All heavy atoms as TSV, in Angstrom:
chain	resi	resn	atom	element	x	y	z
A	1	MET	N	N	-82.707	60.229	-47.109
A	1	MET	CA	C	-81.295	60.465	-47.298
A	1	MET	C	C	-80.898	61.838	-46.745
A	1	MET	O	O	-79.872	61.958	-46.112
A	1	MET	CB	C	-80.974	60.359	-48.792
A	1	MET	CG	C	-79.531	60.505	-49.106
A	1	MET	SD	S	-78.630	59.117	-48.415
A	1	MET	CE	C	-77.067	59.387	-49.087
A	2	ILE	N	N	-81.705	62.847	-46.991
A	2	ILE	CA	C	-81.406	64.187	-46.497
A	2	ILE	C	C	-81.487	64.219	-44.973
A	2	ILE	O	O	-80.683	64.889	-44.319
A	2	ILE	CB	C	-82.346	65.225	-47.136
A	2	ILE	CG1	C	-82.055	65.313	-48.630
A	2	ILE	CG2	C	-82.185	66.577	-46.476
A	2	ILE	CD1	C	-82.991	66.232	-49.376
A	3	ALA	N	N	-82.422	63.467	-44.408
A	3	ALA	CA	C	-82.550	63.417	-42.954
A	3	ALA	C	C	-81.297	62.816	-42.319
A	3	ALA	O	O	-80.848	63.262	-41.259
A	3	ALA	CB	C	-83.778	62.616	-42.561
A	4	LEU	N	N	-80.716	61.820	-42.960
A	4	LEU	CA	C	-79.492	61.196	-42.442
A	4	LEU	C	C	-78.326	62.187	-42.477
A	4	LEU	O	O	-77.536	62.256	-41.527
A	4	LEU	CB	C	-79.152	59.952	-43.269
A	4	LEU	CG	C	-77.944	59.156	-42.807
A	4	LEU	CD1	C	-78.139	58.639	-41.397
A	4	LEU	CD2	C	-77.678	58.010	-43.762
A	5	ILE	N	N	-78.230	62.965	-43.514
A	5	ILE	CA	C	-77.173	63.974	-43.619
A	5	ILE	C	C	-77.344	65.028	-42.522
A	5	ILE	O	O	-76.377	65.411	-41.856
A	5	ILE	CB	C	-77.179	64.622	-45.023
A	5	ILE	CG1	C	-76.761	63.589	-46.063
A	5	ILE	CG2	C	-76.266	65.834	-45.063
A	5	ILE	CD1	C	-76.936	64.043	-47.501
A	6	TRP	N	N	-78.580	65.479	-42.297
A	6	TRP	CA	C	-78.837	66.451	-41.236
A	6	TRP	C	C	-78.500	65.868	-39.869
A	6	TRP	O	O	-77.942	66.549	-39.007
A	6	TRP	CB	C	-80.295	66.912	-41.256
A	6	TRP	CG	C	-80.519	68.070	-42.170
A	6	TRP	CD1	C	-81.158	68.055	-43.367
A	6	TRP	CD2	C	-80.075	69.413	-41.978
A	6	TRP	NE1	N	-81.156	69.307	-43.924
A	6	TRP	CE2	C	-80.496	70.166	-43.088
A	6	TRP	CE3	C	-79.372	70.060	-40.963
A	6	TRP	CZ2	C	-80.225	71.523	-43.211
A	6	TRP	CZ3	C	-79.106	71.425	-41.098
A	6	TRP	CH2	C	-79.531	72.123	-42.206
A	7	LEU	N	N	-78.841	64.617	-39.654
A	7	LEU	CA	C	-78.536	63.964	-38.391
A	7	LEU	C	C	-77.030	63.889	-38.176
A	7	LEU	O	O	-76.533	64.173	-37.081
A	7	LEU	CB	C	-79.147	62.558	-38.355
A	7	LEU	CG	C	-78.933	61.776	-37.076
A	7	LEU	CD1	C	-79.586	62.483	-35.893
A	7	LEU	CD2	C	-79.468	60.381	-37.221
A	8	MET	N	N	-76.283	63.546	-39.209
A	8	MET	CA	C	-74.828	63.476	-39.097
A	8	MET	C	C	-74.241	64.860	-38.813
A	8	MET	O	O	-73.327	64.992	-37.999
A	8	MET	CB	C	-74.233	62.875	-40.366
A	8	MET	CG	C	-74.521	61.398	-40.520
A	8	MET	SD	S	-73.961	60.701	-42.081
A	8	MET	CE	C	-72.253	61.164	-42.125
A	9	ILE	N	N	-74.756	65.884	-39.468
A	9	ILE	CA	C	-74.279	67.246	-39.226
A	9	ILE	C	C	-74.527	67.647	-37.780
A	9	ILE	O	O	-73.654	68.202	-37.108
A	9	ILE	CB	C	-74.950	68.243	-40.198
A	9	ILE	CG1	C	-74.432	68.015	-41.623
A	9	ILE	CG2	C	-74.725	69.680	-39.755
A	9	ILE	CD1	C	-75.183	68.796	-42.687
A	10	LEU	N	N	-75.717	67.351	-37.280
A	10	LEU	CA	C	-76.045	67.701	-35.895
A	10	LEU	C	C	-75.178	66.949	-34.894
A	10	LEU	O	O	-74.737	67.508	-33.887
A	10	LEU	CB	C	-77.522	67.454	-35.626
A	10	LEU	CG	C	-78.492	68.401	-36.320
A	10	LEU	CD1	C	-79.929	67.959	-36.070
A	10	LEU	CD2	C	-78.275	69.827	-35.851
A	11	VAL	N	N	-74.913	65.682	-35.156
A	11	VAL	CA	C	-74.073	64.884	-34.261
A	11	VAL	C	C	-72.650	65.437	-34.245
A	11	VAL	O	O	-72.053	65.627	-33.179
A	11	VAL	CB	C	-74.100	63.396	-34.657
A	11	VAL	CG1	C	-73.014	62.614	-33.943
A	11	VAL	CG2	C	-75.462	62.798	-34.357
A	12	PHE	N	N	-72.086	65.711	-35.409
A	12	PHE	CA	C	-70.735	66.257	-35.467
A	12	PHE	C	C	-70.671	67.651	-34.841
A	12	PHE	O	O	-69.697	67.995	-34.168
A	12	PHE	CB	C	-70.220	66.290	-36.911
A	12	PHE	CG	C	-69.814	64.945	-37.412
A	12	PHE	CD1	C	-70.418	64.410	-38.533
A	12	PHE	CD2	C	-68.835	64.202	-36.774
A	12	PHE	CE1	C	-70.047	63.165	-39.013
A	12	PHE	CE2	C	-68.450	62.956	-37.236
A	12	PHE	CZ	C	-69.067	62.442	-38.363
A	13	LEU	N	N	-71.694	68.441	-35.026
A	13	LEU	CA	C	-71.753	69.759	-34.414
A	13	LEU	C	C	-71.796	69.643	-32.889
A	13	LEU	O	O	-71.082	70.351	-32.177
A	13	LEU	CB	C	-72.974	70.528	-34.933
A	13	LEU	CG	C	-73.117	71.958	-34.468
A	13	LEU	CD1	C	-71.978	72.816	-35.003
A	13	LEU	CD2	C	-74.448	72.523	-34.932
A	14	TYR	N	N	-72.600	68.729	-32.393
A	14	TYR	CA	C	-72.703	68.512	-30.954
A	14	TYR	C	C	-71.360	68.072	-30.375
A	14	TYR	O	O	-70.899	68.606	-29.368
A	14	TYR	CB	C	-73.786	67.468	-30.645
A	14	TYR	CG	C	-73.887	67.137	-29.183
A	14	TYR	CD1	C	-74.572	67.975	-28.317
A	14	TYR	CD2	C	-73.287	65.994	-28.661
A	14	TYR	CE1	C	-74.663	67.681	-26.969
A	14	TYR	CE2	C	-73.366	65.698	-27.316
A	14	TYR	CZ	C	-74.059	66.545	-26.478
A	14	TYR	OH	O	-74.137	66.257	-25.145
A	15	ILE	N	N	-70.738	67.100	-31.008
A	15	ILE	CA	C	-69.445	66.596	-30.522
A	15	ILE	C	C	-68.388	67.702	-30.577
A	15	ILE	O	O	-67.615	67.877	-29.631
A	15	ILE	CB	C	-69.003	65.363	-31.331
A	15	ILE	CG1	C	-69.937	64.189	-31.019
A	15	ILE	CG2	C	-67.563	64.983	-31.021
A	15	ILE	CD1	C	-69.728	62.987	-31.914
A	16	GLY	N	N	-68.346	68.446	-31.666
A	16	GLY	CA	C	-67.373	69.527	-31.791
A	16	GLY	C	C	-67.552	70.606	-30.743
A	16	GLY	O	O	-66.578	71.048	-30.120
A	17	LEU	N	N	-68.778	71.028	-30.517
A	17	LEU	CA	C	-69.034	72.061	-29.517
A	17	LEU	C	C	-68.758	71.550	-28.100
A	17	LEU	O	O	-68.269	72.288	-27.239
A	17	LEU	CB	C	-70.475	72.564	-29.625
A	17	LEU	CG	C	-70.776	73.399	-30.867
A	17	LEU	CD1	C	-72.261	73.718	-30.939
A	17	LEU	CD2	C	-69.948	74.669	-30.884
A	18	TYR	N	N	-69.038	70.282	-27.861
A	18	TYR	CA	C	-68.757	69.688	-26.545
A	18	TYR	C	C	-67.258	69.684	-26.278
A	18	TYR	O	O	-66.806	70.067	-25.194
A	18	TYR	CB	C	-69.323	68.265	-26.492
A	18	TYR	CG	C	-69.085	67.590	-25.175
A	18	TYR	CD1	C	-69.898	67.852	-24.079
A	18	TYR	CD2	C	-68.043	66.678	-25.019
A	18	TYR	CE1	C	-69.680	67.228	-22.860
A	18	TYR	CE2	C	-67.820	66.053	-23.812
A	18	TYR	CZ	C	-68.631	66.329	-22.736
A	18	TYR	OH	O	-68.414	65.728	-21.532
A	19	MET	N	N	-66.465	69.265	-27.265
A	19	MET	CA	C	-65.012	69.226	-27.095
A	19	MET	C	C	-64.444	70.646	-26.949
A	19	MET	O	O	-63.526	70.874	-26.168
A	19	MET	CB	C	-64.362	68.513	-28.279
A	19	MET	CG	C	-64.781	67.061	-28.424
A	19	MET	SD	S	-64.405	66.074	-26.987
A	19	MET	CE	C	-62.658	65.901	-27.175
A	20	TRP	N	N	-64.982	71.589	-27.683
A	20	TRP	CA	C	-64.533	72.968	-27.609
A	20	TRP	C	C	-64.844	73.549	-26.228
A	20	TRP	O	O	-64.044	74.276	-25.640
A	20	TRP	CB	C	-65.211	73.769	-28.707
A	20	TRP	CG	C	-64.686	75.143	-28.940
A	20	TRP	CD1	C	-63.445	75.622	-28.635
A	20	TRP	CD2	C	-65.402	76.225	-29.526
A	20	TRP	NE1	N	-63.339	76.928	-29.013
A	20	TRP	CE2	C	-64.527	77.326	-29.560
A	20	TRP	CE3	C	-66.681	76.362	-30.030
A	20	TRP	CZ2	C	-64.911	78.551	-30.077
A	20	TRP	CZ3	C	-67.046	77.586	-30.553
A	20	TRP	CH2	C	-66.171	78.658	-30.571
A	21	ASN	N	N	-65.999	73.204	-25.675
A	21	ASN	CA	C	-66.393	73.679	-24.359
A	21	ASN	C	C	-65.495	73.096	-23.274
A	21	ASN	O	O	-65.189	73.761	-22.284
A	21	ASN	CB	C	-67.860	73.335	-24.087
A	21	ASN	CG	C	-68.363	73.973	-22.826
A	21	ASN	OD1	O	-67.970	75.076	-22.483
A	21	ASN	ND2	N	-69.233	73.280	-22.114
A	22	LYS	N	N	-65.062	71.843	-23.429
A	22	LYS	CA	C	-64.186	71.213	-22.444
A	22	LYS	C	C	-62.844	71.941	-22.355
A	22	LYS	O	O	-62.209	71.937	-21.310
A	22	LYS	CB	C	-63.933	69.749	-22.806
A	22	LYS	CG	C	-65.138	68.846	-22.676
A	22	LYS	CD	C	-65.370	68.432	-21.285
A	22	LYS	CE	C	-64.589	67.179	-20.975
A	22	LYS	NZ	N	-64.862	66.699	-19.652
A	23	LYS	N	N	-62.399	72.543	-23.454
A	23	LYS	CA	C	-61.114	73.240	-23.489
A	23	LYS	C	C	-61.202	74.656	-22.932
A	23	LYS	O	O	-60.187	75.293	-22.695
A	23	LYS	CB	C	-60.589	73.296	-24.918
A	23	LYS	CG	C	-60.225	71.944	-25.469
A	23	LYS	CD	C	-59.715	72.048	-26.881
A	23	LYS	CE	C	-59.409	70.677	-27.437
A	23	LYS	NZ	N	-58.915	70.760	-28.815
A	24	THR	N	N	-62.403	75.149	-22.700
A	24	THR	CA	C	-62.591	76.511	-22.194
A	24	THR	C	C	-62.166	76.575	-20.729
A	24	THR	O	O	-62.629	75.784	-19.911
A	24	THR	CB	C	-64.071	76.929	-22.304
A	24	THR	OG1	O	-64.487	76.776	-23.655
A	24	THR	CG2	C	-64.273	78.354	-21.852
A	25	PRO	N	N	-61.279	77.508	-20.379
A	25	PRO	CA	C	-60.854	77.611	-18.979
A	25	PRO	C	C	-61.980	78.157	-18.103
A	25	PRO	O	O	-62.836	78.917	-18.561
A	25	PRO	CB	C	-59.674	78.587	-19.026
A	25	PRO	CG	C	-59.851	79.362	-20.280
A	25	PRO	CD	C	-60.580	78.472	-21.237
A	26	LYS	N	N	-61.950	77.771	-16.835
A	26	LYS	CA	C	-62.946	78.269	-15.896
A	26	LYS	C	C	-62.657	79.729	-15.568
A	26	LYS	O	O	-61.507	80.149	-15.523
A	26	LYS	CB	C	-62.902	77.449	-14.604
A	26	LYS	CG	C	-63.356	76.030	-14.790
A	26	LYS	CD	C	-63.336	75.279	-13.484
A	26	LYS	CE	C	-63.772	73.857	-13.697
A	26	LYS	NZ	N	-63.717	73.077	-12.462
A	27	PRO	N	N	-63.692	80.517	-15.316
A	27	PRO	CA	C	-63.480	81.922	-14.955
A	27	PRO	C	C	-62.752	82.040	-13.612
A	27	PRO	O	O	-62.830	81.135	-12.768
A	27	PRO	CB	C	-64.890	82.493	-14.838
A	27	PRO	CG	C	-65.773	81.537	-15.541
A	27	PRO	CD	C	-65.108	80.202	-15.456
A	28	LYS	N	N	-62.062	83.153	-13.421
A	28	LYS	CA	C	-61.354	83.377	-12.156
A	28	LYS	C	C	-62.350	83.410	-11.008
A	28	LYS	O	O	-63.411	84.000	-11.111
A	28	LYS	CB	C	-60.583	84.690	-12.209
A	28	LYS	CG	C	-59.430	84.659	-13.166
A	28	LYS	CD	C	-58.700	85.973	-13.176
A	28	LYS	CE	C	-57.590	85.922	-14.197
A	28	LYS	NZ	N	-56.872	87.191	-14.286
A	29	GLY	N	N	-62.013	82.724	-9.933
A	29	GLY	CA	C	-62.878	82.672	-8.765
A	29	GLY	C	C	-63.847	81.503	-8.790
A	29	GLY	O	O	-64.556	81.269	-7.823
A	30	CYS	N	N	-63.887	80.745	-9.875
A	30	CYS	CA	C	-64.818	79.621	-9.989
A	30	CYS	C	C	-64.076	78.286	-10.073
A	30	CYS	O	O	-64.647	77.296	-10.491
A	30	CYS	CB	C	-65.695	79.782	-11.225
A	30	CYS	SG	S	-66.771	81.208	-11.143
A	31	GLU	N	N	-62.808	78.269	-9.704
A	31	GLU	CA	C	-62.019	77.057	-9.863
A	31	GLU	C	C	-62.469	75.937	-8.920
A	31	GLU	O	O	-62.532	74.787	-9.289
A	31	GLU	CB	C	-60.529	77.342	-9.634
A	31	GLU	CG	C	-59.898	78.154	-10.735
A	31	GLU	CD	C	-60.095	79.649	-10.543
A	31	GLU	OE1	O	-60.541	80.066	-9.457
A	31	GLU	OE2	O	-59.819	80.395	-11.487
A	32	ASN	N	N	-62.775	76.272	-7.663
A	32	ASN	CA	C	-63.098	75.233	-6.690
A	32	ASN	C	C	-64.369	75.613	-5.931
A	32	ASN	O	O	-64.318	75.923	-4.747
A	32	ASN	CB	C	-61.921	75.031	-5.725
A	32	ASN	CG	C	-62.061	73.762	-4.927
A	32	ASN	OD1	O	-62.961	72.966	-5.157
A	32	ASN	ND2	N	-61.173	73.558	-3.991
A	33	LEU	N	N	-65.486	75.571	-6.598
A	33	LEU	CA	C	-66.747	75.940	-5.963
A	33	LEU	C	C	-67.297	74.844	-5.062
A	33	LEU	O	O	-68.087	75.107	-4.175
A	33	LEU	CB	C	-67.786	76.292	-7.029
A	33	LEU	CG	C	-67.524	77.565	-7.809
A	33	LEU	CD1	C	-68.598	77.744	-8.875
A	33	LEU	CD2	C	-67.485	78.767	-6.907
A	34	THR	N	N	-66.897	73.606	-5.281
A	34	THR	CA	C	-67.457	72.498	-4.510
A	34	THR	C	C	-66.894	72.431	-3.102
A	34	THR	O	O	-67.450	71.757	-2.250
A	34	THR	CB	C	-67.206	71.160	-5.218
A	34	THR	OG1	O	-65.798	70.973	-5.385
A	34	THR	CG2	C	-67.895	71.123	-6.562
A	35	ALA	N	N	-65.783	73.126	-2.814
A	35	ALA	CA	C	-65.202	73.079	-1.477
A	35	ALA	C	C	-66.115	73.738	-0.451
A	35	ALA	O	O	-66.148	73.336	0.708
A	35	ALA	CB	C	-63.844	73.752	-1.483
A	36	ASP	N	N	-66.857	74.759	-0.849
A	36	ASP	CA	C	-67.735	75.481	0.066
A	36	ASP	C	C	-69.182	75.019	-0.010
A	36	ASP	O	O	-70.047	75.630	0.583
A	36	ASP	CB	C	-67.674	76.982	-0.238
A	36	ASP	CG	C	-66.279	77.544	-0.034
A	36	ASP	OD1	O	-65.554	77.000	0.820
A	36	ASP	OD2	O	-65.925	78.505	-0.729
A	37	CYS	N	N	-69.453	73.947	-0.730
A	37	CYS	CA	C	-70.823	73.501	-0.916
A	37	CYS	C	C	-71.303	72.754	0.321
A	37	CYS	O	O	-70.772	71.713	0.690
A	37	CYS	CB	C	-70.924	72.604	-2.151
A	37	CYS	SG	S	-72.602	72.039	-2.470
A	38	ASP	N	N	-72.309	73.303	0.979
A	38	ASP	CA	C	-72.922	72.641	2.128
A	38	ASP	C	C	-74.202	71.938	1.745
A	38	ASP	O	O	-74.839	71.314	2.573
A	38	ASP	CB	C	-73.228	73.667	3.226
A	38	ASP	CG	C	-71.963	74.260	3.802
A	38	ASP	OD1	O	-70.942	73.557	3.845
A	38	ASP	OD2	O	-72.003	75.441	4.213
A	39	GLY	N	N	-74.576	72.036	0.510
A	39	GLY	CA	C	-75.803	71.423	0.041
A	39	GLY	C	C	-76.914	72.437	-0.075
A	39	GLY	O	O	-76.967	73.419	0.648
A	40	CYS	N	N	-77.757	72.202	-1.004
A	40	CYS	CA	C	-78.893	73.094	-1.220
A	40	CYS	C	C	-80.131	72.224	-1.411
A	40	CYS	O	O	-80.120	71.044	-1.099
A	40	CYS	CB	C	-78.637	73.983	-2.432
A	40	CYS	SG	S	-78.300	73.064	-3.939
A	41	LYS	N	N	-81.146	72.780	-1.927
A	41	LYS	CA	C	-82.389	72.046	-2.133
A	41	LYS	C	C	-82.359	71.172	-3.384
A	41	LYS	O	O	-83.295	70.441	-3.642
A	41	LYS	CB	C	-83.564	73.026	-2.242
A	41	LYS	CG	C	-83.714	73.907	-1.036
A	41	LYS	CD	C	-84.189	73.124	0.162
A	41	LYS	CE	C	-84.403	74.086	1.323
A	41	LYS	NZ	N	-84.530	73.427	2.584
A	42	LEU	N	N	-81.292	71.242	-4.178
A	42	LEU	CA	C	-81.184	70.440	-5.396
A	42	LEU	C	C	-80.641	69.059	-5.044
A	42	LEU	O	O	-79.434	68.853	-4.928
A	42	LEU	CB	C	-80.272	71.126	-6.415
A	42	LEU	CG	C	-80.752	72.475	-6.920
A	42	LEU	CD1	C	-79.701	73.089	-7.827
A	42	LEU	CD2	C	-82.061	72.348	-7.654
A	43	VAL	N	N	-81.513	68.104	-4.879
A	43	VAL	CA	C	-81.109	66.759	-4.490
A	43	VAL	C	C	-80.416	66.036	-5.653
A	43	VAL	O	O	-79.604	65.151	-5.441
A	43	VAL	CB	C	-82.334	65.954	-3.995
A	43	VAL	CG1	C	-81.935	64.560	-3.566
A	43	VAL	CG2	C	-83.006	66.682	-2.850
A	44	ASP	N	N	-80.695	66.449	-6.888
A	44	ASP	CA	C	-80.071	65.818	-8.043
A	44	ASP	C	C	-78.599	66.176	-8.182
A	44	ASP	O	O	-77.862	65.490	-8.878
A	44	ASP	CB	C	-80.791	66.221	-9.335
A	44	ASP	CG	C	-82.207	65.690	-9.374
A	44	ASP	OD1	O	-82.483	64.713	-8.648
A	44	ASP	OD2	O	-83.026	66.244	-10.121
A	45	CYS	N	N	-78.147	67.222	-7.533
A	45	CYS	CA	C	-76.754	67.658	-7.634
A	45	CYS	C	C	-75.856	66.625	-6.960
A	45	CYS	O	O	-76.107	66.183	-5.836
A	45	CYS	CB	C	-76.582	69.022	-6.973
A	45	CYS	SG	S	-74.890	69.618	-7.011
A	46	THR	N	N	-74.786	66.241	-7.631
A	46	THR	CA	C	-73.897	65.213	-7.079
A	46	THR	C	C	-73.055	65.737	-5.925
A	46	THR	O	O	-72.475	64.957	-5.187
A	46	THR	CB	C	-72.956	64.667	-8.160
A	46	THR	OG1	O	-72.207	65.753	-8.709
A	46	THR	CG2	C	-73.729	63.966	-9.249
A	47	HIS	N	N	-72.995	67.053	-5.738
A	47	HIS	CA	C	-72.225	67.624	-4.638
A	47	HIS	C	C	-73.048	67.744	-3.361
A	47	HIS	O	O	-72.514	68.104	-2.319
A	47	HIS	CB	C	-71.685	69.004	-5.025
A	47	HIS	CG	C	-70.784	68.963	-6.205
A	47	HIS	ND1	N	-69.578	68.313	-6.202
A	47	HIS	CD2	C	-70.922	69.467	-7.448
A	47	HIS	CE1	C	-69.009	68.433	-7.383
A	47	HIS	NE2	N	-69.822	69.126	-8.163
A	48	ASN	N	N	-74.332	67.433	-3.436
A	48	ASN	CA	C	-75.208	67.516	-2.273
A	48	ASN	C	C	-74.743	66.504	-1.226
A	48	ASN	O	O	-74.451	65.362	-1.543
A	48	ASN	CB	C	-76.651	67.227	-2.698
A	48	ASN	CG	C	-77.644	67.631	-1.638
A	48	ASN	OD1	O	-77.494	67.302	-0.475
A	48	ASN	ND2	N	-78.669	68.345	-2.050
A	49	PRO	N	N	-74.662	66.903	0.041
A	49	PRO	CA	C	-74.203	65.991	1.098
A	49	PRO	C	C	-75.051	64.729	1.246
A	49	PRO	O	O	-74.580	63.743	1.801
A	49	PRO	CB	C	-74.293	66.840	2.368
A	49	PRO	CG	C	-74.321	68.241	1.919
A	49	PRO	CD	C	-74.913	68.248	0.551
A	50	VAL	N	N	-76.257	64.727	0.748
A	50	VAL	CA	C	-77.113	63.544	0.829
A	50	VAL	C	C	-76.451	62.358	0.108
A	50	VAL	O	O	-76.550	61.221	0.549
A	50	VAL	CB	C	-78.503	63.841	0.216
A	50	VAL	CG1	C	-79.356	62.597	0.156
A	50	VAL	CG2	C	-79.190	64.918	1.006
A	51	HIS	N	N	-75.745	62.645	-0.965
A	51	HIS	CA	C	-75.102	61.593	-1.742
A	51	HIS	C	C	-73.823	61.091	-1.080
A	51	HIS	O	O	-73.282	60.074	-1.482
A	51	HIS	CB	C	-74.772	62.090	-3.153
A	51	HIS	CG	C	-75.986	62.483	-3.926
A	51	HIS	ND1	N	-76.907	61.575	-4.375
A	51	HIS	CD2	C	-76.441	63.707	-4.313
A	51	HIS	CE1	C	-77.872	62.201	-5.022
A	51	HIS	NE2	N	-77.616	63.499	-4.993
A	52	HIS	N	N	-73.330	61.789	-0.075
A	52	HIS	CA	C	-72.071	61.426	0.560
A	52	HIS	C	C	-72.255	60.999	2.013
A	52	HIS	O	O	-71.305	60.980	2.772
A	52	HIS	CB	C	-71.100	62.612	0.489
A	52	HIS	CG	C	-70.864	63.086	-0.906
A	52	HIS	ND1	N	-70.094	62.389	-1.805
A	52	HIS	CD2	C	-71.330	64.172	-1.576
A	52	HIS	CE1	C	-70.076	63.034	-2.958
A	52	HIS	NE2	N	-70.831	64.114	-2.849
A	53	GLU	N	N	-73.472	60.641	2.415
A	53	GLU	CA	C	-73.729	60.237	3.787
A	53	GLU	C	C	-72.981	58.949	4.125
A	53	GLU	O	O	-72.469	58.800	5.226
A	53	GLU	CB	C	-75.222	60.045	4.012
A	53	GLU	CG	C	-75.991	61.339	4.106
A	53	GLU	CD	C	-77.479	61.112	4.313
A	53	GLU	OE1	O	-77.925	59.941	4.335
A	53	GLU	OE2	O	-78.192	62.101	4.463
A	54	GLU	N	N	-72.887	58.013	3.198
A	54	GLU	CA	C	-72.212	56.762	3.455
A	54	GLU	C	C	-70.729	56.970	3.691
A	54	GLU	O	O	-70.131	56.311	4.528
A	54	GLU	CB	C	-72.421	55.805	2.270
A	54	GLU	CG	C	-73.845	55.367	2.103
A	54	GLU	CD	C	-74.033	54.492	0.877
A	54	GLU	OE1	O	-73.028	54.221	0.183
A	54	GLU	OE2	O	-75.161	54.101	0.612
A	55	GLU	N	N	-70.120	57.925	2.985
A	55	GLU	CA	C	-68.699	58.204	3.172
A	55	GLU	C	C	-68.433	58.733	4.570
A	55	GLU	O	O	-67.449	58.357	5.197
A	55	GLU	CB	C	-68.221	59.208	2.136
A	55	GLU	CG	C	-68.236	58.662	0.715
A	55	GLU	CD	C	-67.868	59.729	-0.302
A	55	GLU	OE1	O	-67.493	60.844	0.111
A	55	GLU	OE2	O	-67.959	59.440	-1.501
A	56	THR	N	N	-69.293	59.599	5.090
A	56	THR	CA	C	-69.072	60.171	6.409
A	56	THR	C	C	-69.377	59.152	7.500
A	56	THR	O	O	-68.778	59.188	8.554
A	56	THR	CB	C	-69.928	61.431	6.612
A	56	THR	OG1	O	-71.297	61.109	6.394
A	56	THR	CG2	C	-69.503	62.522	5.652
A	57	LYS	N	N	-70.296	58.233	7.270
A	57	LYS	CA	C	-70.602	57.204	8.278
A	57	LYS	C	C	-69.478	56.191	8.391
A	57	LYS	O	O	-69.193	55.703	9.468
A	57	LYS	CB	C	-71.907	56.492	7.912
A	57	LYS	CG	C	-73.129	57.324	8.101
A	57	LYS	CD	C	-74.375	56.542	7.712
A	57	LYS	CE	C	-75.612	57.425	7.822
A	57	LYS	NZ	N	-76.814	56.708	7.366
A	58	ASN	N	N	-68.821	55.869	7.292
A	58	ASN	CA	C	-67.751	54.872	7.301
A	58	ASN	C	C	-66.454	55.417	7.859
A	58	ASN	O	O	-65.595	54.662	8.296
A	58	ASN	CB	C	-67.515	54.318	5.901
A	58	ASN	CG	C	-68.679	53.503	5.395
A	58	ASN	OD1	O	-69.439	52.957	6.208
A	58	ASN	ND2	N	-68.835	53.419	4.090
A	59	ASP	N	N	-66.271	56.726	7.850
A	59	ASP	CA	C	-65.008	57.322	8.329
A	59	ASP	C	C	-64.932	57.347	9.816
A	59	ASP	O	O	-65.709	57.283	10.604
A	59	ASP	CB	C	-64.835	58.751	7.772
A	59	ASP	CG	C	-64.577	58.703	6.265
A	59	ASP	OD1	O	-64.178	57.635	5.775
A	59	ASP	OD2	O	-64.799	59.738	5.619
């Protein structure tokens, strides 16, 4: 029973902090960082040009 209460507290804390973080404004100068992204070694990043090769081939 105590474990369930702790789990609920952690879930509500996570959701609350996530929503609070979404409302935080971006710092000045960081509004549009993806415009200058040419890609890096991080293939998992969704802004990497590897993920957009099909878009450039179809255009």
